[in-house]
N, C-alpha and C positions, 0 to 999 in steps of 0.2 A: 548562727541564732545569727535573729533578723534584728534589729534594734533601727526602733523608731528614728526621725530627727530630733531629735534631743537625748538620743544615746541611749534610753532605756530598754531594753532585753524585750520583744513582744511579741509572742508567739502568735498569738491568733492571726497578726500580720502575716508572718511566715509563712504558717501551715496554709492560708488563700494564696499567696502568690506563691508560692507553690505546689500547687497542686492548678492552677494556673500556666504557672511553666512543666508541667507534667505534661496538660492536656494540651497545648501550643504545639510540645514534642513529639505527643505521638498521631496529631495532626501530620503534620510536618512529612509523618516517619511514612503512613499513608500516603500521603499525597506523592511522596518519592520513590514510594512502589510502586504505586498505578502508572507511572509518568514509563519508567522505567520498564514495563509491563508492556505498553505501546509500544516504549524506542524499539525493545528488541522480540520482537514482533516478525514472526519470516517476513520474507519478501518473495512479493511472487509477481514475476513476468509476462502481466495479460497482453495476448497476443490476439487481435480481432482484426476484422477487416474494418481501414480505411477509407481507400478509394472507390467508386461507386456512389449512393445514394450516403456523401459526406458528414450529412443532419440527421438521419436517423442510425450510419454509425456508430458515430460521436454518442448521438442521443445512448445507443448500447451497452458500450464501451462503460460511461461512465453509469449503467445497471450491471456491467462482469464486478468494477470495483468496489460499487456497493457491498454485493453479493460474499467478495473476498474479504471485505473489512470484515461483516459479519460472524465471518467463518474465524476469523480469529488470524488474518494475514494483513500484511501493509503491504499494499496493490503497486506497481508500476507498469504505466502505460504512460509509454514513448507514445505512442499516436495519439494519446490526449494533450501531450507540451511540446513536440516540436510543429508540427500547423501552424501554430499559430505565430511563432519566431522563422519558419522557413519558408520558403514558396514551395508546395509540392509538385507544381508545374513545370519549375524548372526541375530536367534531370541531375545537374550537378549540389541546388540543393536537396533535393528529394534525397541522393547519392549519403549527405551530407549525414540528411536527419536519419534514416537510416544504419547506418554506421553507428551515429550517437546511442540508438536504443541496442546496438545489438551490445554494445558498451553496459551500460544498464542491465541488459539481459544476461551479463557475462558475474553479477552479483548476485544475483538471486538465483537461490537453491535449486526454483520451481518457475517450469514454465507451465503455462494455460493455455491451452489453444479453444479459443472458443467463435464459433462459429457455426450457423444449418450442416445438418445432416445430408451428404447426399446419397444415393439411392442404394450404395452399397453400403451404409453406415458410419462410414466415413467423414471427415469434420472440410466443411469446403472454408479450403485455402484460396488466400490471392496470391498474387505473385510475392508480395510485402515480408508472408507470412511464413512463403514457405523457405525465405532466403533467413528467416529467423528461426525456423524449426531444424535447418543443416546445421545452422549456429548451436542451436542448444544442442543438439547430439554430438554437433563435433566438443563441444567444452559435457557434453556427461552429466548435462538435468537430467533432472529429475519432471518428465514430459507429459501433462495429462490435458483428451482430447477433452472438450465438454460442449455439450448439444447447445447452443442457444434458447433451443426454447423452454431448456428444464432451467435455467439462471431466469428467465424474462420470468418465466411463472412459479420461483421462487421452489424449486424443487431440486 
C-alpha cells in the first residue's frame, strides 16, 4: 500500500504509480525484445568485387548490404571496412585484409557471392572472391550466388 508524505494510505496515488511502472516495464521489455531480435540476426558474409572500379564496387557493396538488412540478415562485408584501414596496393597489407575477411567469413553461417552473371549463367568472381569461395567451401558454409542486377533492381 502506498503512503503519502504524511504517512497516510493513498490508494489513488498508489494505483497511478503502479500503472506508470507497469507501462514503463512493458516498454523496457519491448525495447529489450526488439534489440535482442536485431542482435541475433543471422550473419551473412557479403562477397563482391572490390578491385577495378572501386567507387562503383563500393557503392554496389553498400546496396548489397542494405538488401541483406532488408531481408532480415546482419551483413558482414570486409571489403567495406579493411580497405579504409589497410593499403590494398601493398601486397602484404592486401593479403592481411583478405585473411581478416576470411576470419570474419568463418563466423558467418552463410556467404553470398554477388556479381554480374557471365554468359554461362555463373557469377563473375574476382581473385579475392575466389579465395573467399574456397574458404567458404572448406568451412562448409551455405553458399548463395546472386545476380548483381537482381539486387540492384530490388528483386
